C-alpha positions in Angstrom: -0.2 0.1 0.0 1.6 3.2 -1.0 0.8 6.9 -0.4 1.6 10.3 -1.9 3.1 13.3 0.1 2.6 16.8 -1.4 4.1 19.9 -0.6 3.5 23.3 -1.3 3.7 26.0 1.7 4.8 23.6 4.3 8.2 23.4 4.2 8.8 21.6 7.0 8.7 18.0 9.0 7.5 19.0 12.5 4.0 19.9 12.7 2.9 18.3 9.3 -0.1 16.5 9.5 0.1 14.9 6.2 3.0 13.0 6.9 2.0 11.9 10.3 -0.9 10.5 8.8 0.4 8.9 5.5 3.1 7.3 7.6 0.7 6.0 10.2 -1.8 4.3 7.8 0.8 3.1 4.9 3.6 0.7 4.4 5.4 3.0 1.8 5.5 6.6 1.2 6.8 8.9 -1.6 7.2 12.8 -1.0 7.0 15.1 -3.9 6.9 18.8 -4.6 5.3 19.6 -7.8 6.6 22.5 -9.9 4.1 24.0 -11.9 5.8 26.9 -13.4 2.8 29.1 -14.6 1.6 28.5 -11.0 4.1 29.2 -8.8 4.9 32.6 -11.0 1.1 33.6 -10.6 1.0 33.2 -6.7 4.7 34.1 -5.8 6.6 37.4 -6.2 10.5 37.4 -7.6 11.5 37.5 -3.6 9.0 35.0 -2.8 10.7 32.5 -5.4 13.9 33.1 -3.7 13.0 32.0 -0.6 11.0 29.3 -1.9 14.5 27.6 -4.2 16.7 28.0 -0.8 13.6 26.7 1.8 13.4 23.5 -0.5 16.8 23.1 -0.7 17.1 22.6 3.2 14.1 20.5 3.2 15.5 18.3 0.6 18.6 18.2 2.5 16.8 17.2 6.0 15.0 14.5 4.3 18.1 13.0 2.6 19.7 13.0 6.2 17.0 10.7 6.8 17.2 8.8 3.9 14.4 9.8 2.3 14.4 11.6 -1.1 12.3 14.8 -1.7 11.0 14.5 -5.7 11.0 17.9 -7.4 8.9 17.4 -10.1 8.0 19.8 -12.8 4.7 19.9 -14.6 0.8 21.2 -14.5 -0.2 20.7 -10.7 -3.2 18.5 -11.0 -2.1 16.7 -14.3 1.1 16.0 -13.4 0.0 14.2 -10.0 -2.6 12.4 -11.7 0.0 11.0 -14.0 2.3 10.0 -11.2 -0.3 8.5 -9.5 -1.1 6.2 -12.2 2.3 5.3 -13.3 2.9 3.9 -10.1 -0.4 2.5 -8.4 -0.8 5.1 -5.3 -3.9 4.3 -3.2 -3.8 7.7 -1.2 -2.8 11.4 -1.6 -1.8 13.3 1.7 -1.3 17.4 1.5 -1.6 20.3 4.0 -3.8 23.1 2.5 -2.5 25.7 0.6 -4.8 28.9 1.1 -4.1 30.8 -2.0 -7.1 31.1 -4.2 -5.3 29.7 -6.8 -4.0 26.4 -5.1 -7.6 26.3 -3.2 -8.7 25.9 -7.1 -6.3 23.6 -8.0 -6.7 21.2 -5.0 -10.3 20.9 -5.3 -9.9 19.8 -9.1 -7.3 17.3 -7.9 -9.4 15.9 -5.2 -12.3 15.6 -7.8 -9.8 13.9 -10.5 -8.7 11.4 -8.1 -12.1 10.2 -7.1 -13.0 9.1 -10.8 -10.3 6.9 -10.3 -10.8 6.0 -6.5 -7.6 7.1 -5.0 -8.3 8.7 -1.8 -7.7 12.3 -0.8 -6.9 13.4 2.1 -6.1 17.5 3.3 -5.4 19.2 6.4 -5.5 22.8 7.8 -2.1 23.5 8.7 -2.6 27.4 7.7 -4.7 28.7 10.3 -5.5 28.0 13.7 -9.3 27.7 13.2 -11.5 26.9 9.9 -12.8 29.8 8.3 -15.8 28.3 7.7 -16.7 27.7 11.3 -16.3 30.9 12.9 -19.2 33.6 12.1 -21.2 36.2 14.2 -24.2 35.8 16.4 -26.3 37.0 13.2 -24.7 33.7 11.5 -22.6 36.2 9.4 -19.1 36.2 8.7 -17.2 38.8 10.6 -16.0 41.7 9.1 -14.0 43.6 12.2 -11.0 42.4 13.5 -11.5 42.8 17.5 -14.9 40.6 17.6 -13.1 38.3 15.6 -10.3 38.0 17.8 -12.3 37.3 21.0 -14.9 35.1 19.2 -11.5 32.9 18.3 -9.8 33.2 21.6 -13.3 32.3 23.8 -13.5 28.9 21.8 -10.0 28.2 21.5 -8.4 24.7 21.7 -5.0 23.9 21.5 -4.1 21.4 18.5 -1.8 18.4 18.9 2.2 19.8 17.7 3.2 17.0 15.7 6.7 15.6 15.8 8.4 14.0 12.6 7.8 10.3 13.0 10.1 8.5 15.2 9.6 5.0 13.1 11.8 4.5 10.1 9.7 5.4 7.0 10.0 3.4 3.9 9.6 5.3 1.1 8.9 4.1 -2.8 10.8 6.0 -5.5 9.3 7.5 -8.8 11.1 7.9 -12.1 9.9 11.3 -13.3 10.5 14.2 -15.2 12.9 15.8 -11.9 14.4 19.4 -11.9 17.2 20.7 -10.1 15.7 23.4 -7.3 17.8 25.9 -9.2 15.3 25.9 -12.1 13.1 27.3 -9.6 14.9 31.2 -9.0 18.6 31.3 -9.7 19.2 29.4 -12.9 17.6 32.6 -14.8 20.3 34.9 -13.3 18.2 36.8 -10.8 21.3 38.5 -9.6 18.6 41.4 -7.8 18.5 38.9 -5.1 22.1 37.6 -3.8 22.2 40.4 -1.4 19.4 38.7 0.8 21.6 35.9 1.5 23.4 38.5 3.6 20.0 39.0 5.5 18.1 35.7 5.7 18.6 32.2 5.7 15.0 30.1 4.9 14.5 26.3 6.3 12.7 25.0 9.3 15.8 24.9 11.1 16.1 28.5 11.0 12.5 29.3 11.8 12.8 27.8 15.1 16.1 29.9 15.9 14.1 32.9 14.9 11.4 31.9 17.2 13.7 31.4 20.3 15.9 34.3 19.6 12.6 36.7 19.8 11.2 34.8 22.8 14.7 35.1 24.1 15.3 38.9 24.0 12.2 40.8 22.3 8.8 39.5 23.5 9.4 40.9 27.0 9.0 44.8 25.9 7.1 43.4 22.3 3.7 45.9 22.8 6.0 48.8 22.6 8.9 47.7 21.1 7.3 46.7 17.6 6.7 50.0 16.4 10.7 51.8 17.2 12.7 51.7 14.0 16.1 51.4 15.6 14.9 48.3 17.5 15.0 44.7 17.0 11.4 44.6 18.4 9.6 42.6 15.7 9.7 38.6 15.5 10.8 38.5 12.1 9.1 35.5 11.3 6.6 36.3 8.6 8.5 34.7 5.7 9.0 31.6 7.9 5.3 31.5 8.3 4.5 32.0 4.9 6.4 28.9 3.5 5.0 26.7 6.4 9.1 26.1 7.9 7.0 27.0 11.0 3.3 27.1 12.0 1.0 29.5 14.1 0.1 26.3 16.2 3.6 25.6 17.1 4.0 29.4 18.3 1.0 29.7 19.8 1.6 26.1 21.9 4.4 28.2 24.0 1.9 30.4 25.5 -1.2 29.4 27.8 -3.9 30.9 25.4 -7.6 30.4 26.5 -10.6 32.4 27.0 -10.1 32.1 31.0 -6.3 33.2 31.3 -4.9 36.8 30.7 -1.8 37.0 29.1 0.8 39.6 29.8 0.2 43.0 27.5 3.2 41.7 25.3 2.2 38.2 24.8 -1.0 38.8 24.1 -0.2 41.8 21.4 1.9 39.4 20.1 -0.9 36.7 19.8 -3.0 39.1 18.5 -0.7 39.5 15.3 -0.9 35.8 14.8 -4.5 36.1 14.7 -4.3 39.5 12.5 -2.8 36.9 10.2 -5.6 34.8 10.7 -8.3 37.5 10.0 -6.6 38.0 6.6 -7.2 34.7 5.7 -10.7 34.6 7.2 -11.5 37.8 4.9 -10.2 36.0 2.0 -12.2 32.8 2.3 -15.1 34.7 2.6 -15.0 37.6 0.3 -12.3 36.3 -1.9 -13.0 39.3 -4.5 -10.8 41.2 -2.5 -7.5 40.1 -4.0 -8.7 42.7 -6.9 -11.3 44.8 -5.5 -12.3 47.1 -2.5 -13.4 45.0 0.7 -16.0 48.1 1.2 -17.0 48.0 -2.5 -18.5 52.0 -2.3 -14.9 52.8 -2.7 -14.4 51.2 -6.2 -15.3 54.5 -7.9 -12.8 56.4 -5.7 -11.0 59.1 -8.0 -7.1 58.2 -8.1 -5.0 60.1 -9.7 -4.5 59.2 -13.6 -1.2 60.2 -14.8 0.9 58.5 -11.6 3.6 56.3 -13.0 6.3 58.9 -12.8 5.7 59.3 -8.8 4.9 55.1 -8.6 8.6 54.8 -10.4 10.1 57.5 -7.9 8.3 56.0 -4.8 9.6 52.3 -5.6 13.2 53.6 -6.4 13.0 55.4 -3.1 13.1 59.1 -4.3 10.2 60.6 -3.3 12.1 63.2 -1.0 10.3 62.2 2.1 13.0 60.4 4.4 11.1 57.8 6.0 9.4 56.7 2.8 12.6 56.3 1.0 14.6 54.5 3.6 12.2 52.1 3.9 11.9 51.5 0.0 15.5 51.1 0.1 15.2 48.6 2.5 12.8 46.4 1.0 14.8 46.5 -2.1 18.2 45.8 -0.3 16.7 43.0 2.2 13.3 41.8 0.9 11.5 43.1 3.9 10.3 46.3 5.3 9.2 46.8 9.3 5.7 46.8 9.9 5.4 50.5 11.0 6.9 51.7 7.5 4.5 49.4 5.5 2.1 51.5 6.9 3.6 54.7 6.1 4.9 54.2 2.7 1.4 52.5 1.8 -0.5 55.4 3.1 2.1 57.7 1.4 1.4 56.0 -1.8 -2.8 56.3 -1.5 -3.2 59.0 0.2 -0.6 61.8 -0.7 0.0 60.2 -4.1 -3.6 59.3 -4.6 -2.2 56.2 -6.1 -4.3 53.0 -6.4 -3.8 50.4 -3.7 -3.5 47.7 -6.3 -0.3 49.2 -7.7 1.5 48.8 -4.2 0.0 45.5 -3.5 1.4 44.7 -6.6 5.3 45.6 -6.0 5.2 44.2 -2.6 3.9 41.2 -3.8 7.2 40.9 -6.5 9.6 42.2 -3.8 8.6 41.3 -0.2 9.9 37.6 1.0 7.2 37.4 3.1 4.7 38.5 0.3 1.5 36.7 1.1 -1.5 37.0 -1.0 -4.2 37.6 2.4 -2.0 39.6 4.5 -0.9 41.9 1.9 -4.5 42.7 0.4 -5.6 43.1 3.8 -2.8 45.6 4.7 -3.0 47.7 1.4 -6.6 48.0 1.6 -6.5 49.0 5.6 -4.3 51.7 4.8 -5.6 53.2 1.6 -9.2 53.1 3.4 -11.4 50.8 1.7 -10.8 47.1 3.9 -12.2 46.1 7.0 -12.0 49.3 9.3 -14.8 50.8 11.2 -13.6 54.6 10.3 -10.9 54.0 7.7 -10.6 56.9 5.1 -9.8 60.1 7.4 -6.1 58.0 8.7 -3.5 59.5 6.9 -0.3 58.9 8.3 2.0 62.0 8.2 5.5 60.7 7.4 7.5 63.2 9.2 5.5 62.6 12.8 5.9 59.1 12.2 9.9 59.3 12.1 10.0 62.1 14.9 8.0 59.7 17.0 9.3 56.1 15.8 12.8 57.1 14.6 13.7 59.6 16.8 17.6 59.4 16.6 17.2 58.6 12.9 18.7 55.1 13.5 16.6 53.8 10.8 16.8 56.3 8.4 20.5 56.9 8.4 21.0 53.1 8.0 18.5 53.2 4.8 19.7 56.2 3.5 22.8 56.3 1.3 22.3 60.6 1.1 20.8 61.1 4.2 22.1 64.7 4.8 20.6 65.9 1.4 16.9 65.9 2.6 15.1 68.9 3.2 14.6 68.9 6.9 10.7 69.4 8.1 9.9 73.1 8.2 13.2 74.1 6.7 11.9 74.2 2.9 13.1 77.9 2.8 17.1 76.1 2.8 15.8 74.7 -0.8 18.7 76.3 -2.8 19.3 74.7 -6.1 21.9 72.3 -4.5 21.5 68.3 -3.6 19.2 68.9 -1.6 15.7 66.4 -1.9 12.4 68.3 -2.5 9.5 66.1 -1.7 7.7 65.3 -4.7 4.1 66.2 -3.4 3.1 68.6 -0.4 2.0 66.9 2.5 -0.5 69.1 3.7 -1.9 69.9 0.5 -1.9 66.3 -0.7 -3.6 65.5 2.5 -6.5 67.9 2.3 -7.0 66.3 -1.3 -7.5 63.0 -0.3 -9.7 63.7 2.7 -12.2 65.7 0.0 -12.1 63.0 -2.5 -12.9 60.3 0.1 -15.8 63.1 1.5 -17.3 62.9 -1.7 -17.9 58.8 -1.3 -21.3 57.6 -0.1 
């Protein structure tokens, strides 16, 4: 009796329900990752693909240490799996669900096709702490605001089992197919832009747990305050590891005594709330799938964005807007594939509410350049900042980047780190010093553009 275990965004050995279920029930197992080039280029940005390649190599090496081969195979996702199943007479297929809409569609199609040939299909939700289709408000409707969603989730929370990798010897079945080397996913194509990522990141399950351990040891004790300050190491930096399933929310939350009757300290609670913000993003995506393209709040579909914005969009991408904190953040993104959460909000607000550029343009750029780019989180974040998302009073929240810099980077630790030309920027309130030399003049007046945005938002009924 043979089982096929499929990987996608669950690149880990531990807390992997698909592996445990397959090994428990079948004598032979085969571990496979199907690289469907068109599917992955649709669901992953360039930075994502860099991480995917590195993480897959790490997973392959870890399995090799256990005398298990990870077969990395290219082909269209559904047809290739069906071909493997038929050629090798697999009785069952196991996978952990990938919650990207494109993968959901593929997995549903796979299940349907497997049923036609009497092959069993088992899928597990290791992405979320809860099932999105099991959570509703008292009216039986999906929650649309985060706070009551979180309160409900906490009230019904039960810690799920955290699986260890099976201790029994796993007997494997080798298949003969169109194997590829992991380098064909990204590095083979000469993407030199990302070579610098190696200085800042080490993908893989082992590293994910080291990052968590460091965070719990050094940062959690003052997380609620430090997470906003740009010059401190106050955030967990777990997001890319979570996105690729090198570590699970279930593993992370299991280290806390989290349940309805227990009050965590404010720092622990705030961190757990961040995990549930991720949950809420997937929840909204599940119940309102149109949000990947259109505003959650549909009345904002007719918002009057700027028309000829491509020059300013290009300056925003390149970090040459003349606003120090914005340019520093965009430079951090280009250099490291990452951006501090506070500056994600600042740069998004500047793009959508000062430059009046559609949020979809910013979301698209972040999706391509962020290592942790995640469709649910990315769309949720951009819609929240731009004023058309899940927020009771959204549109008049406009971040003043100069005030944000003064509050959260008072000693300019962050801006000096990421701006090579820090001294060339005009200081707030000293525009009269502009005299035609190398000083960077802002591409837009913050006050005038703020008022213009408020006026346009006020027209929406």
